[in-house]
C-alpha positions as CSV (number, residue, x, y, z in Angstrom):
1,M,3.9,3.1,-10.8
2,K,4.8,1.5,-14.2
3,T,4.0,-2.0,-12.7
4,L,0.5,-0.8,-11.7
5,V,-0.2,0.6,-15.1
6,L,0.9,-2.5,-16.9
7,F,-1.1,-4.7,-14.6
8,A,-4.2,-2.7,-15.0
9,S,-3.8,-2.7,-18.8
10,A,-3.5,-6.5,-18.8
11,L,-6.6,-6.9,-16.7
12,A,-8.6,-4.6,-19.0
13,M,-7.5,-6.6,-22.1
14,A,-8.5,-9.9,-20.4
15,T,-12.0,-8.6,-19.7
16,S,-12.7,-7.8,-23.3
17,L,-13.0,-11.6,-23.9
18,S,-15.9,-11.9,-21.6
19,T,-19.3,-10.4,-21.0
20,P,-19.6,-8.6,-17.6
21,V,-22.1,-10.1,-15.2
22,L,-23.5,-7.8,-12.5
23,A,-23.0,-8.6,-8.8
24,E,-25.8,-7.9,-6.3
25,S,-25.5,-4.9,-4.1
26,G,-24.9,-5.8,-0.5
27,D,-22.4,-8.5,-1.2
28,W,-19.3,-8.7,1.1
29,L,-15.8,-10.0,0.3
30,V,-13.1,-10.5,2.9
31,R,-9.5,-11.2,1.8
32,M,-6.3,-12.1,3.6
33,R,-3.1,-11.5,1.6
34,A,0.7,-11.7,2.1
35,V,1.9,-8.3,0.8
36,S,5.3,-7.2,-0.3
37,V,5.8,-3.5,0.4
38,S,8.5,-1.9,-1.7
39,P,9.1,1.8,-1.1
40,N,10.1,4.2,-3.9
41,E,11.8,6.5,-1.4
42,S,13.4,9.9,-1.8
43,A,14.2,12.8,0.5
44,V,15.4,16.3,0.9
45,I,17.4,16.6,4.2
46,D,18.3,20.0,5.6
47,P,21.0,21.0,6.5
48,I,23.1,17.8,6.1
49,G,22.0,16.9,2.5
50,G,21.7,13.4,1.3
51,S,18.7,11.1,0.8
52,V,17.0,8.2,2.5
53,D,16.9,4.4,2.3
54,I,13.8,2.5,3.5
55,S,13.8,-1.2,3.7
56,S,11.1,-3.4,2.0
57,S,8.9,-5.7,4.1
58,V,6.5,-8.6,3.7
59,V,3.4,-8.4,5.9
60,P,-0.1,-9.8,6.3
61,E,-3.0,-7.6,5.0
62,L,-6.7,-7.8,5.6
63,D,-9.3,-6.1,3.4
64,I,-13.0,-5.9,3.5
65,T,-15.0,-5.1,0.3
66,Y,-18.7,-4.1,0.1
67,F,-20.6,-3.9,-3.2
68,L,-22.6,-0.7,-3.4
69,Q,-24.4,-1.7,-6.5
70,D,-23.8,-3.8,-9.7
71,Q,-20.1,-3.7,-10.3
72,W,-19.2,-0.9,-8.0
73,A,-17.6,-1.6,-4.5
74,V,-15.7,0.1,-1.7
75,E,-12.7,-1.6,-0.1
76,L,-11.0,-0.9,3.3
77,I,-7.4,-2.2,3.4
78,L,-5.8,-2.8,6.8
79,G,-2.3,-3.7,7.9
80,V,0.9,-2.5,9.5
81,T,4.4,-2.4,7.9
82,P,7.7,-2.1,9.8
83,H,10.7,-0.6,8.1
84,D,14.4,0.1,8.8
85,V,15.4,3.7,7.9
86,S,18.8,5.3,7.0
87,A,19.9,8.7,5.9
88,I,22.4,8.1,3.1
89,D,25.1,10.2,1.4
90,T,24.9,13.1,3.9
91,I,27.8,15.3,4.8
92,A,28.2,13.1,7.8
93,G,28.0,9.9,5.7
94,D,25.3,7.2,6.1
95,I,23.3,7.5,9.4
96,D,21.2,4.7,10.8
97,L,17.9,6.2,11.9
98,G,16.6,2.9,13.4
99,D,13.1,1.6,12.6
100,V,9.5,2.8,12.4
101,T,6.2,1.1,11.8
102,L,3.5,2.4,9.5
103,L,-0.3,2.0,9.9
104,P,-1.7,2.9,6.5
105,P,-5.5,2.3,6.3
106,T,-6.6,2.8,2.7
107,L,-10.1,3.2,1.3
108,T,-10.7,2.7,-2.4
109,L,-13.7,2.8,-4.8
110,Q,-13.5,-0.2,-7.2
111,Y,-15.0,-1.1,-10.5
112,H,-15.3,-4.9,-11.0
113,F,-15.4,-5.9,-14.6
114,N,-16.8,-9.4,-14.4
115,P,-17.8,-10.0,-10.7
116,D,-19.6,-13.3,-11.3
117,G,-17.3,-14.8,-13.9
118,D,-14.4,-17.3,-13.7
119,F,-11.9,-14.4,-14.0
120,R,-12.9,-11.3,-12.0
121,P,-10.6,-8.3,-12.5
122,Y,-11.0,-4.9,-10.8
123,I,-9.4,-1.5,-10.6
124,G,-9.7,1.1,-7.9
125,A,-8.7,4.5,-6.6
126,G,-9.0,6.1,-3.3
127,V,-7.4,7.8,-0.3
128,N,-4.8,6.8,2.3
129,F,-4.0,7.9,5.8
130,T,-0.7,6.8,7.3
131,H,0.1,6.9,11.0
132,F,3.8,6.4,12.0
133,F,4.5,4.8,15.4
134,N,7.2,2.8,17.3
135,E,9.9,5.1,16.2
136,D,13.1,3.6,17.6
137,L,16.6,5.0,17.1
138,P,19.4,2.4,17.2
139,G,21.2,1.7,20.5
140,G,24.3,3.8,21.0
141,S,23.2,6.4,18.5
142,A,24.4,10.0,18.9
143,L,20.8,11.0,18.0
144,S,18.1,11.3,20.7
145,T,14.8,12.0,19.0
146,I,13.0,11.4,15.7
147,E,9.5,12.4,14.8
148,Y,7.3,11.5,11.8
149,D,4.3,13.6,10.7
150,Q,1.1,11.7,9.6
151,S,0.4,11.5,5.9
152,F,-2.7,11.9,3.7
153,G,-2.5,10.8,0.0
154,Y,-4.1,8.9,-2.8
155,A,-4.0,5.2,-3.7
156,L,-4.3,3.3,-7.0
157,Q,-5.2,-0.4,-7.3
158,A,-5.7,-3.2,-9.7
159,G,-6.3,-6.9,-9.0
160,V,-8.1,-10.1,-9.8
161,D,-10.2,-12.6,-8.0
162,I,-10.3,-16.2,-9.3
163,P,-13.1,-18.5,-7.8
164,I,-12.1,-21.8,-6.2
165,N,-15.7,-22.7,-5.3
166,D,-19.0,-20.8,-4.6
167,T,-17.5,-19.2,-1.5
168,W,-13.7,-19.1,-1.7
169,F,-11.4,-17.4,-4.2
170,F,-7.8,-16.7,-4.9
171,N,-6.7,-13.1,-5.2
172,A,-3.7,-11.1,-6.6
173,D,-3.5,-7.4,-6.1
174,V,-1.1,-4.5,-6.8
175,K,-1.4,-1.0,-5.3
176,Y,0.5,2.3,-5.5
177,V,0.2,4.5,-2.4
178,D,1.2,8.1,-2.1
179,I,2.9,8.5,1.3
180,D,4.8,11.7,2.2
181,T,6.0,12.7,5.6
182,D,8.0,15.4,7.3
183,V,10.7,14.1,9.7
184,L,12.4,16.0,12.5
185,I,15.6,14.6,14.0
186,D,16.9,16.0,17.3
187,G,14.8,19.2,16.8
188,A,17.3,20.4,14.2
189,I,17.5,18.2,11.2
190,A,14.4,18.3,9.0
191,A,13.6,15.9,6.1
192,E,10.9,15.9,3.5
193,V,10.5,12.2,2.8
194,E,8.5,10.6,-0.1
195,I,7.9,6.8,0.6
196,D,5.4,6.1,-2.2
197,P,5.4,2.2,-2.0
198,V,4.2,-0.4,-4.4
199,L,2.3,-3.2,-2.7
200,F,2.0,-6.5,-4.4
201,G,-0.2,-9.1,-2.6
202,I,-1.5,-12.6,-3.1
203,G,-3.9,-14.5,-0.9
204,F,-7.4,-15.9,-0.5
205,G,-10.8,-14.5,0.1
206,R,-14.3,-15.4,1.1
207,S,-17.6,-14.0,-0.1
208,F,-20.6,-13.4,2.1
């Protein structure tokens, strides 16, 4: 969260040096990024206590941006992120919970400060829906089932596009996504898990 705030502040300061130029409504941007997904995980696990450890991952991400008017746009962010999961510091010690994959489509409303300039920062806020699938307990585990509830939450975003030519541009982007889920293990162990990842991505995009 602090990373997002600092990044957004730096972008806002940079735009004070330039005069915003309005983009035409109807413009499309498509970006492909490599994204580092770093969970800020915590959990309450009943009745065995302890918390949770969720691995980071690096994944490809696709986003599509549409300019509604002037400097306002909406962006749909698509990707999947696999993670290894463990319950830690429980009364039974550390427990390997295998792995799970997240599908977290996110829709944000963005403000682009200088969309036709040589340095094009933006900030955004929106909503996230996360679907959990491919739950897979480790082989030889004493556990038999694990279930994750779907999640709805908010998302915050800041980024910058830097033109390479009239069509292509470089992009850097950071997001904070609110992801919470209830997990049920063997029908008896219940966990309230906060994942809340920070996503930092770099990549390239094309305008249409």
